[in-house]
VOTI-658911 format. One line per 8 residues: number of its first residue (from 0); their letters; for each residue x, y, z of N, C-alpha, C. Coordinates in pm, whole numbers. Example, Ala and Ser with C-alpha at 12.3 -4.5 7.8 and 13.67 -1.06 7.14 Angstrom:
2
0> as> 1319 -569 780 1230 -450 780 1320 -330 780; 1285 -225 708 1367 -106 714 1290 3 787
***
This chain:
330
0> xxxxxxxx> 1706 -486 -718 1638 -548 -854 1812 -520 -932; 1813 -669 -1010 1932 -596 -1119 1869 -575 -1238; 1942 -524 -1333 1883 -519 -1454 1807 -620 -1559; 1719 -565 -1615 1668 -659 -1717 1630 -598 -1845; 1594 -659 -1990 1554 -637 -2089 1420 -583 -2075; 1313 -541 -2166 1203 -511 -2141 1141 -505 -2290; 1025 -579 -2356 1010 -547 -2473 830 -538 -2458; 789 -505 -2532 631 -526 -2540 620 -575 -2661
8> xxxxxxxx> 512 -712 -2683 454 -758 -2756 375 -697 -2830; 363 -712 -2958 256 -671 -3027 177 -763 -3097; 150 -883 -3100 96 -987 -3140 78 -1123 -3038; 29 -1244 -3042 60 -1337 -2909 142 -1418 -3033; 128 -1414 -3163 233 -1528 -3155 414 -1459 -3133; 382 -1308 -3188 499 -1251 -3136 579 -1235 -2969; 467 -1251 -2896 491 -1249 -2761 591 -1428 -2719; 524 -1536 -2788 544 -1659 -2753 726 -1685 -2822
16> xxxxxxxx> 717 -1567 -2958 832 -1624 -2995 982 -1549 -2917; 947 -1422 -2889 1040 -1371 -2777 1043 -1441 -2689; 993 -1481 -2618 996 -1599 -2483 1068 -1680 -2568; 1068 -1755 -2661 1108 -1890 -2672 1286 -1840 -2705; 1278 -1748 -2711 1452 -1671 -2795 1542 -1678 -2640; 1464 -1631 -2565 1553 -1629 -2442 1464 -1672 -2342; 1510 -1799 -2286 1449 -1856 -2213 1509 -1816 -2020; 1550 -1707 -2028 1557 -1655 -1900 1457 -1522 -1892
24> xxxxxxxx> 1359 -1516 -1977 1240 -1421 -2025 1135 -1422 -1916; 1056 -1368 -1896 918 -1383 -1811 805 -1310 -1902; 694 -1326 -1904 594 -1270 -1937 533 -1187 -1852; 519 -1031 -1874 441 -921 -1759 338 -909 -1788; 208 -904 -1712 115 -884 -1691 52 -767 -1643; -2 -770 -1552 6 -624 -1454 92 -619 -1353; 202 -776 -1304 320 -748 -1231 303 -729 -1063; 232 -734 -1071 133 -740 -899 232 -834 -826
32> xxxxxxxx> 250 -943 -888 297 -1053 -859 491 -1076 -863; 460 -1081 -991 618 -1093 -1050 706 -965 -980; 681 -851 -1038 769 -705 -975 830 -755 -794; 725 -754 -787 726 -801 -602 871 -910 -583; 844 -992 -633 921 -1123 -634 1059 -1059 -697; 1045 -1005 -809 1178 -941 -881 1250 -864 -739; 1165 -759 -679 1254 -689 -574 1335 -720 -505; 1254 -859 -427 1312 -943 -332 1429 -1044 -381
40> xxxxxxxx> 1446 -1063 -506 1535 -1137 -580 1475 -1305 -595; 1377 -1298 -573 1325 -1454 -591 1335 -1465 -727; 1241 -1399 -807 1249 -1373 -977 1347 -1278 -1006; 1424 -1354 -1147 1542 -1273 -1177 1569 -1287 -1313; 1474 -1253 -1393 1455 -1292 -1556 1577 -1174 -1641; 1593 -1216 -1746 1720 -1117 -1796 1598 -1048 -1926; 1500 -1103 -1896 1435 -999 -1998 1243 -1022 -1969; 1142 -880 -1983 1028 -906 -1929 942 -867 -2075
48> xxxxxxxx> 854 -965 -2104 800 -936 -2221 684 -881 -2236; 642 -798 -2231 502 -710 -2200 376 -758 -2249; 281 -808 -2204 177 -873 -2316 48 -793 -2283; 43 -676 -2199 -70 -617 -2143 -179 -569 -2271; -102 -511 -2383 -141 -423 -2445 -205 -563 -2589; -178 -678 -2543 -230 -808 -2649 -377 -789 -2657; -434 -829 -2756 -609 -808 -2753 -673 -923 -2706; -616 -966 -2575 -698 -1092 -2487 -731 -1024 -2380
56> xxxxxxxx> -817 -887 -2406 -898 -821 -2251 -1032 -858 -2295; -1089 -957 -2339 -1240 -895 -2346 -1278 -1024 -2323; -1467 -1037 -2273 -1526 -1136 -2172 -1654 -1154 -2309; -1668 -1279 -2375 -1747 -1290 -2419 -1825 -1447 -2404; -1966 -1461 -2434 -2029 -1571 -2396 -1998 -1671 -2548; -2028 -1798 -2501 -1980 -1912 -2581 -2117 -1936 -2642; -2093 -2030 -2765 -2222 -2089 -2756 -2302 -2187 -2742; -2239 -2259 -2669 -2289 -2314 -2545 -2387 -2259 -2393
64> xxxxxxxx> -2336 -2121 -2386 -2384 -2085 -2289 -2270 -2061 -2204; -2178 -2070 -2197 -2059 -2016 -2122 -1990 -1874 -2090; -1865 -1900 -2068 -1787 -1768 -2090 -1636 -1768 -2144; -1573 -1676 -2237 -1468 -1690 -2242 -1393 -1541 -2211; -1308 -1580 -2096 -1235 -1452 -2017 -1082 -1442 -2112; -1045 -1371 -2151 -892 -1334 -2217 -834 -1306 -2050; -705 -1304 -2141 -591 -1309 -2026 -540 -1209 -1959; -577 -1113 -2009 -529 -990 -1988 -636 -865 -1941
72> xxxxxxxx> -779 -935 -1931 -848 -884 -1863 -837 -880 -1696; -867 -753 -1635 -806 -700 -1477 -881 -770 -1445; -853 -793 -1328 -966 -889 -1181 -1077 -712 -1199; -1085 -612 -1137 -1183 -533 -1137 -1276 -571 -1258; -1222 -555 -1382 -1347 -535 -1487 -1391 -700 -1529; -1292 -800 -1449 -1409 -928 -1456 -1523 -964 -1349; -1471 -867 -1226 -1533 -882 -1116 -1707 -804 -1163; -1643 -698 -1216 -1769 -630 -1268 -1887 -632 -1337
80> xxxxxxxx> -1814 -756 -1454 -1920 -751 -1593 -2062 -841 -1526; -2125 -796 -1590 -2298 -820 -1582 -2294 -995 -1609; -2221 -1024 -1671 -2283 -1168 -1722 -2209 -1263 -1619; -2101 -1231 -1553 -1990 -1248 -1457 -2115 -1303 -1325; -2129 -1165 -1290 -2193 -1129 -1181 -2359 -1205 -1181; -2441 -1231 -1284 -2553 -1283 -1306 -2526 -1455 -1285; -2403 -1505 -1330 -2466 -1670 -1434 -2339 -1732 -1345; -2194 -1649 -1257 -2114 -1703 -1199 -2077 -1617 -1063
88> xxxxxxxx> -2175 -1582 -985 -2146 -1427 -856 -2056 -1535 -750; -1995 -1617 -713 -1947 -1679 -645 -1757 -1622 -741; -1769 -1641 -844 -1620 -1591 -903 -1607 -1427 -875; -1743 -1337 -879 -1744 -1232 -838 -1688 -1185 -687; -1727 -1263 -629 -1728 -1222 -465 -1570 -1248 -484; -1541 -1384 -508 -1381 -1414 -521 -1313 -1323 -537; -1325 -1287 -665 -1200 -1138 -689 -1204 -1063 -615; -1352 -998 -601 -1339 -888 -494 -1296 -892 -326
96> xxxxxxxx> -1268 -1024 -282 -1198 -1073 -207 -1046 -1062 -204; -986 -1056 -286 -879 -1021 -290 -784 -927 -325; -666 -924 -253 -598 -795 -278 -665 -642 -202; -672 -531 -305 -676 -405 -285 -739 -370 -407; -843 -249 -449 -899 -207 -543 -774 -148 -623; -689 -121 -645 -553 -58 -655 -512 -182 -730; -479 -312 -669 -423 -427 -712 -530 -444 -804; -647 -489 -797 -760 -528 -882 -725 -453 -993
104> xxxxxxxx> -711 -359 -1016 -714 -241 -1135 -597 -299 -1249; -503 -364 -1210 -371 -383 -1261 -388 -492 -1290; -435 -591 -1165 -376 -761 -1155 -466 -801 -1336; -411 -926 -1330 -454 -988 -1508 -513 -1132 -1461; -631 -1168 -1518 -681 -1321 -1542 -568 -1395 -1507; -490 -1408 -1627 -359 -1503 -1662 -284 -1483 -1570; -214 -1381 -1497 -140 -1349 -1380 -170 -1413 -1274; -314 -1376 -1257 -355 -1425 -1109 -338 -1570 -1115
112> xxxxxxxx> -380 -1669 -1188 -372 -1806 -1226 -175 -1838 -1191; -82 -1749 -1221 -9 -1771 -1191 125 -1694 -1073; 11 -1658 -996 97 -1617 -866 190 -1698 -853; 289 -1667 -785 312 -1783 -675 269 -1788 -527; 325 -1893 -470 276 -1891 -317 371 -1800 -198; 266 -1780 -103 315 -1675 -26 415 -1713 101; 436 -1824 130 539 -1871 251 672 -1767 238; 662 -1745 361 784 -1635 418 898 -1701 409
120> xxxxxxxx> 925 -1830 398 1023 -1937 325 1072 -1902 187; 987 -1909 111 1048 -1896 -2 1015 -1742 -40; 982 -1674 5 983 -1519 -31 1179 -1448 19; 1198 -1549 143 1304 -1453 169 1467 -1524 129; 1542 -1501 66 1603 -1582 -41 1743 -1616 80; 1736 -1543 165 1863 -1639 250 1832 -1747 333; 1728 -1789 337 1629 -1909 347 1665 -2050 294; 1628 -2155 319 1634 -2275 215 1439 -2272 154
128> xxxxxxxx> 1472 -2392 67 1300 -2358 -2 1294 -2479 -83; 1239 -2568 -93 1279 -2663 -250 1185 -2598 -374; 1102 -2510 -345 1032 -2431 -442 1121 -2337 -514; 1213 -2251 -437 1289 -2210 -459 1417 -2303 -550; 1492 -2348 -467 1586 -2422 -480 1606 -2535 -456; 1534 -2645 -550 1525 -2783 -503 1633 -2840 -438; 1576 -2944 -350 1637 -3005 -272 1706 -2948 -132; 1673 -2846 -149 1735 -2700 -5 1632 -2744 103
136> xxxxxxxx> 1555 -2795 52 1461 -2871 236 1369 -2764 252; 1251 -2747 344 1166 -2710 376 1129 -2645 490; 1187 -2548 536 1164 -2506 707 1078 -2473 740; 964 -2462 640 830 -2416 735 747 -2542 821; 796 -2681 772 722 -2790 833 755 -2804 954; 906 -2754 1008 898 -2738 1143 894 -2561 1204; 892 -2484 1122 930 -2370 1138 748 -2296 1153; 782 -2242 1106 637 -2101 1076 542 -2142 963
144> xxxxxxxx> 466 -2208 992 325 -2285 911 191 -2288 931; 153 -2175 1006 -11 -2157 1085 -101 -2151 953; -46 -2081 856 -161 -2058 760 -101 -2196 623; -48 -2282 625 27 -2414 540 -117 -2516 548; -41 -2585 418 -144 -2669 353 -162 -2776 500; -318 -2846 455 -342 -2946 539 -383 -3054 455; -390 -3041 346 -467 -3122 232 -355 -3078 109; -308 -3211 59 -212 -3211 -44 -42 -3198 -68
152> xxxxxxxx> -6 -3174 77 140 -3133 94 191 -3270 68; 336 -3250 108 415 -3382 78 556 -3304 181; 626 -3377 225 764 -3370 308 872 -3254 235; 852 -3213 73 894 -3117 16 861 -3018 34; 720 -2964 14 693 -2844 67 493 -2807 101; 483 -2734 165 345 -2739 266 316 -2584 215; 333 -2505 123 286 -2400 77 169 -2391 49; 49 -2317 71 -55 -2305 -11 -53 -2220 -94
160> xxxxxxxx> -151 -2233 -203 -126 -2091 -348 -219 -2000 -279; -205 -1898 -361 -292 -1749 -248 -429 -1759 -329; -434 -1771 -453 -558 -1733 -557 -696 -1724 -464; -760 -1626 -497 -895 -1650 -446 -988 -1684 -608; -961 -1619 -709 -993 -1637 -827 -1006 -1816 -877; -918 -1815 -812 -865 -1946 -890 -958 -2076 -819; -1023 -2022 -725 -1091 -2142 -604 -1219 -2154 -658; -1303 -2019 -736 -1423 -2030 -776 -1403 -2101 -910
168> xxxxxxxx> -1285 -2072 -1004 -1306 -2105 -1110 -1258 -2244 -1148; -1226 -2326 -1023 -1171 -2453 -1013 -1325 -2519 -977; -1426 -2452 -920 -1514 -2487 -848 -1618 -2542 -962; -1614 -2475 -1054 -1683 -2453 -1187 -1639 -2476 -1323; -1556 -2614 -1316 -1480 -2654 -1431 -1381 -2563 -1511; -1339 -2492 -1489 -1302 -2369 -1598 -1161 -2451 -1648; -1111 -2407 -1801 -993 -2440 -1869 -942 -2304 -1893; -799 -2351 -1873 -715 -2249 -1960 -664 -2266 -2089
176> xxxxxxxx> -667 -2173 -2144 -637 -2174 -2289 -503 -2120 -2316; -408 -2162 -2378 -280 -2107 -2436 -225 -2145 -2555; -65 -2043 -2554 -7 -2060 -2705 126 -2083 -2692; 186 -2170 -2783 305 -2201 -2797 370 -2210 -2946; 490 -2193 -2962 514 -2198 -3076 492 -2282 -3145; 428 -2411 -3120 371 -2516 -3164 237 -2533 -3209; 174 -2420 -3149 0 -2364 -3141 -50 -2400 -3036; -187 -2363 -3056 -269 -2318 -2917 -291 -2434 -2833
184> xxxxxxxx> -335 -2466 -2723 -392 -2581 -2666 -502 -2526 -2516; -531 -2643 -2471 -606 -2579 -2352 -585 -2729 -2218; -566 -2644 -2086 -597 -2753 -2007 -703 -2730 -1890; -769 -2835 -1856 -866 -2801 -1729 -804 -2766 -1606; -856 -2641 -1548 -791 -2587 -1471 -787 -2700 -1346; -828 -2845 -1370 -820 -2955 -1265 -675 -2993 -1258; -628 -3019 -1413 -469 -3019 -1434 -410 -2931 -1435; -404 -2833 -1448 -342 -2684 -1510 -224 -2704 -1373
192> xxxxxxxx> -253 -2726 -1256 -180 -2679 -1150 -120 -2876 -1101; -8 -2876 -1053 71 -2996 -1057 21 -3044 -900; 30 -3122 -885 60 -3233 -772 191 -3167 -640; 220 -3116 -600 329 -3083 -466 432 -3165 -502; 393 -3270 -463 504 -3434 -480 616 -3380 -412; 747 -3445 -455 867 -3444 -435 974 -3309 -553; 848 -3249 -644 937 -3177 -745 828 -3041 -676; 823 -2967 -592 754 -2843 -545 761 -2722 -645
200> xxxxxxxx> 909 -2717 -725 952 -2643 -787 877 -2628 -951; 794 -2736 -983 733 -2777 -1091 582 -2722 -1048; 509 -2587 -1077 406 -2542 -1026 293 -2616 -1096; 289 -2562 -1254 194 -2604 -1361 176 -2688 -1477; 132 -2747 -1544 168 -2835 -1627 153 -2758 -1745; 150 -2640 -1735 195 -2540 -1905 322 -2585 -1932; 339 -2575 -2096 472 -2655 -2131 524 -2511 -2159; 685 -2531 -2154 739 -2427 -2146 735 -2335 -2229
208> xxxxxxxx> 762 -2185 -2200 729 -2047 -2255 551 -2059 -2339; 495 -2115 -2304 327 -2108 -2314 278 -1996 -2264; 194 -1895 -2361 137 -1772 -2318 -22 -1781 -2239; -42 -1760 -2159 -170 -1815 -2111 -273 -1686 -2200; -393 -1760 -2307 -464 -1647 -2403 -596 -1637 -2307; -639 -1696 -2240 -778 -1737 -2166 -826 -1794 -2080; -932 -1784 -2044 -981 -1887 -1970 -1132 -1898 -1996; -1185 -2009 -2028 -1339 -2092 -2088 -1379 -2170 -1905
216> xxxxxxxx> -1515 -2069 -1929 -1625 -2128 -1810 -1721 -2198 -1901; -1754 -2360 -1893 -1863 -2416 -1926 -2029 -2353 -1872; -2065 -2372 -1924 -2233 -2343 -1871 -2227 -2426 -1767; -2327 -2360 -1665 -2340 -2447 -1526 -2450 -2368 -1444; -2567 -2431 -1532 -2693 -2356 -1419 -2698 -2333 -1288; -2612 -2420 -1221 -2589 -2465 -1080 -2515 -2306 -1036; -2416 -2295 -1083 -2286 -2159 -1026 -2410 -2024 -1070; -2505 -2005 -1085 -2630 -1912 -1085 -2638 -1843 -954
224> xxxxxxxx> -2657 -1997 -892 -2645 -1954 -719 -2522 -2019 -618; -2428 -1911 -627 -2318 -1955 -524 -2304 -1860 -510; -2175 -1911 -384 -2108 -1803 -306 -1937 -1832 -261; -1914 -1759 -277 -1759 -1740 -204 -1747 -1677 -93; -1675 -1736 21 -1663 -1643 120 -1484 -1703 190; -1446 -1602 228 -1334 -1630 271 -1290 -1581 393; -1209 -1669 461 -1171 -1633 631 -1031 -1596 617; -1026 -1474 690 -872 -1409 691 -817 -1356 812
232> xxxxxxxx> -679 -1311 871 -687 -1291 951 -705 -1121 999; -726 -1037 897 -788 -912 905 -921 -884 829; -993 -767 857 -1034 -764 796 -1107 -710 620; -962 -693 566 -921 -624 427 -791 -682 398; -772 -707 258 -650 -674 184 -555 -822 271; -597 -916 292 -539 -1005 326 -559 -1123 317; -463 -1203 252 -462 -1373 222 -509 -1431 285; -630 -1513 253 -719 -1604 308 -632 -1736 446
240> xxxxxxxx> -689 -1755 549 -635 -1849 584 -740 -1956 575; -864 -2004 461 -944 -2065 438 -1072 -2005 367; -1061 -2056 258 -1178 -2007 172 -1272 -2144 100; -1424 -2105 73 -1506 -2170 9 -1557 -2127 -119; -1572 -2197 -194 -1642 -2143 -317 -1771 -2244 -367; -1904 -2253 -306 -1997 -2333 -309 -2103 -2310 -417; -2155 -2408 -468 -2312 -2386 -540 -2411 -2518 -524; -2499 -2461 -506 -2618 -2562 -477 -2759 -2548 -601
248> xxxxxxxx> -2791 -2674 -610 -2926 -2679 -651 -3032 -2779 -544; -3083 -2721 -552 -3188 -2792 -410 -3335 -2788 -483; -3352 -2920 -496 -3529 -2934 -497 -3614 -3058 -417; -3698 -2964 -373 -3781 -3075 -276 -3683 -3067 -170; -3597 -3019 -95 -3517 -3024 5 -3425 -3122 -54; -3375 -3177 -143 -3269 -3249 -175 -3191 -3175 -261; -3010 -3222 -212 -2930 -3161 -356 -2937 -3237 -455; -2987 -3137 -543 -2949 -3260 -723 -2809 -3218 -768
256> xxxxxxxx> -2734 -3103 -740 -2576 -3114 -791 -2596 -3008 -671; -2430 -3011 -695 -2290 -2919 -601 -2158 -2930 -643; -2151 -2789 -601 -1997 -2741 -654 -1950 -2703 -514; -1799 -2752 -479 -1765 -2724 -408 -1605 -2708 -407; -1511 -2602 -378 -1406 -2609 -361 -1304 -2499 -273; -1235 -2548 -208 -1181 -2480 -128 -1018 -2422 -127; -999 -2297 -60 -876 -2164 -69 -813 -2230 56; -698 -2199 18 -617 -2152 152 -565 -2319 222
264> xxxxxxxx> -576 -2434 140 -531 -2533 216 -468 -2608 185; -389 -2610 35 -324 -2661 -30 -241 -2597 -130; -155 -2678 -190 -47 -2640 -335 -105 -2570 -436; -254 -2577 -431 -348 -2570 -572 -478 -2544 -457; -571 -2486 -580 -705 -2414 -558 -760 -2614 -503; -853 -2666 -414 -896 -2776 -415 -1037 -2809 -420; -1044 -2880 -541 -1212 -2914 -575 -1228 -3058 -442; -1328 -2995 -388 -1387 -3094 -279 -1479 -3215 -353
272> xxxxxxxx> -1423 -3289 -409 -1516 -3408 -491 -1534 -3484 -390; -1502 -3531 -270 -1548 -3623 -224 -1698 -3523 -174; -1648 -3416 -101 -1775 -3384 -74 -1881 -3355 -166; -1860 -3340 -269 -1986 -3324 -315 -2013 -3463 -384; -2011 -3532 -364 -2055 -3700 -370 -2129 -3713 -254; -2143 -3639 -158 -2242 -3694 -27 -2333 -3597 -58; -2294 -3521 -97 -2405 -3358 -80 -2528 -3429 -198; -2507 -3488 -308 -2579 -3485 -463 -2682 -3654 -370
280> xxxxxxxx> -2797 -3591 -372 -2851 -3680 -352 -2940 -3661 -216; -2882 -3627 -147 -2923 -3620 10 -2980 -3486 46; -3039 -3510 145 -3142 -3372 213 -3044 -3262 217; -3098 -3103 176 -2990 -3013 210 -3039 -2980 349; -2963 -3025 457 -2971 -2981 575 -2836 -2979 600; -2812 -2930 781 -2661 -2927 840 -2616 -3046 833; -2658 -3188 881 -2657 -3282 876 -2596 -3337 793; -2667 -3319 618 -2561 -3329 560 -2440 -3252 483
288> xxxxxxxx> -2460 -3155 527 -2336 -3048 517 -2220 -3081 603; -2241 -3115 683 -2137 -3159 816 -2081 -3316 768; -2163 -3396 700 -2111 -3520 627 -2010 -3495 535; -2071 -3420 466 -1969 -3343 303 -1838 -3329 378; -1805 -3233 424 -1666 -3166 487 -1621 -3265 565; -1660 -3366 644 -1617 -3438 692 -1536 -3520 608; -1593 -3589 502 -1586 -3677 381 -1435 -3648 297; -1455 -3493 313 -1310 -3375 251 -1260 -3425 316
296> xxxxxxxx> -1208 -3352 455 -1114 -3348 528 -1053 -3465 559; -1148 -3558 560 -1079 -3715 637 -922 -3709 571; -886 -3645 476 -778 -3669 414 -704 -3557 476; -739 -3503 556 -609 -3375 622 -541 -3460 663; -420 -3400 664 -294 -3400 769 -182 -3280 782; -293 -3206 893 -251 -3094 925 -65 -3135 1034; -62 -2993 1040 95 -2988 1106 62 -2939 1257; 157 -2921 1293 117 -2893 1453 54 -2748 1496
304> xxxxxxxx> 61 -2687 1444 24 -2548 1441 -62 -2502 1326; -130 -2594 1257 -231 -2541 1179 -348 -2639 1204; -399 -2709 1276 -506 -2782 1278 -583 -2763 1293; -624 -2591 1356 -727 -2527 1325 -818 -2537 1233; -745 -2525 1080 -796 -2511 964 -905 -2664 955; -888 -2732 989 -998 -2861 972 -1087 -2823 1012; -1118 -2750 1185 -1254 -2709 1255 -1281 -2596 1138; -1214 -2515 1119 -1261 -2378 1058 -1355 -2411 874
312> xxxxxxxx> -1228 -2530 823 -1291 -2543 713 -1428 -2653 733; -1448 -2716 817 -1592 -2779 861 -1718 -2682 859; -1684 -2592 1003 -1740 -2508 1021 -1814 -2410 887; -1725 -2364 808 -1759 -2262 665 -1760 -2356 559; -1785 -2485 530 -1859 -2544 416 -2002 -2554 510; -2039 -2576 651 -2174 -2634 691 -2271 -2459 693; -2144 -2331 713 -2257 -2195 709 -2287 -2176 576; -2172 -2173 472 -2206 -2111 341 -2290 -2207 292
320> xxxxxxxx> -2348 -2339 283 -2412 -2420 206 -2559 -2396 237; -2552 -2346 437 -2668 -2338 437 -2706 -2182 413; -2618 -2085 461 -2702 -1965 378 -2755 -1981 240; -2680 -2096 140 -2724 -2087 5 -2883 -2131 16; -2927 -2237 83 -3058 -2289 105 -3129 -2199 156; -3093 -2111 277 -3170 -2044 349 -3190 -1907 209; -3100 -1864 127 -3136 -1770 30 -3264 -1821 -61; -3214 -1919 -95 -3304 -2021 -237 -3427 -2019 -181
328> xx> -3478 -2039 -43 -3605 -2018 26 -3663 -1922 55; -3621 -1812 20 -3638 -1610 18 -3749 -1616 -59
***
C-alpha cells in the first residue's frame, strides 16, 4: 500500500470541501471495502477524508411514515433497529445476510452502497479490466464468470454488484441523499447505479465529490410483510450467487401489491418490475409466481458457465413468494 494522507472531517461541508481540494482523495467510512482495495492497488487515493464521526448516524421516522437513515449508521445498528425490523423486515434480513458480525459493526450504510464489485479480474491489477482501466478488455466474458451477470450486462463488463442491503432498499424505492459544494441533492436508488453499457468505470450517478448523507425509505405498508433470501456457495460469510427481496400484499387470494428485487444477477441491484406487473391482480399461487419470474428472466443473457442462475432465480422467486403467502395465512 502506498503512502496516503489522512484527515478527519468535522462537519459535512468541511468534508465536501476537503475532497473538492484534492481530486485524488476518497471519503472513508468503515473502510471494509476501500482499505482492501488499497491493499491490492486497485484504489490509490492520495488522501482519505474520514467521515465516520460526522453527525449522520441516526435513524428517524419521517413525517409521512417512512424512515431516514444516516450514511454513517453501521450495518449492525441498521439491522437491529426496532422500526426497521417492524416495517422493513427484508432490509434487516438482507443486512444480516452480508459479511460477518465484525464487519457489520464497522461497515456503514453509505459505504455499503458504494462498494465495488468482487470480480477476480477487477481485484487483480495484473489482469485487464474495463472497470479499472477503461478500454483494456473484460477477460471474465471468456474466463471465470460462474457468478457473473445474467441481466443488464454488456460486452464491456459482466460483473455483479455485491450488496445485499442494496437489494432490499431497491425493492422499497429508497432514495439516496447527498451533499456537494453546490448544495444538497437526492437520487432515487433506481437511478443511483448507472447501466454498465460501454462505460463500466462509471458506476453511480453521484456528482463528482458528492458525500452520501443518508437514505430515505418512503412509507410502504406492503414492506411489513417482506423477506430476503440469499443463496451462496457456503453457509456464511459469502457473497450471493443469487438473492431476492420480496414483499406481497394479498387479499382474498389475489395479489394487491408486490415488490421484487434481485441481487447478484446484474451490475446493480435489479428491480424486477416486469415480474411485479405480472403479479399484481393475479392469484397468489405458484403458477402466477412462476409466470412472474419467467417474465423478468426472459431478458436474461447468461454466459456459458452461469446459465444455472436463470433456473436458480426462478425457483428462488417462487419459493420466497410462496413462503410469504403461507406466512400470511397462519
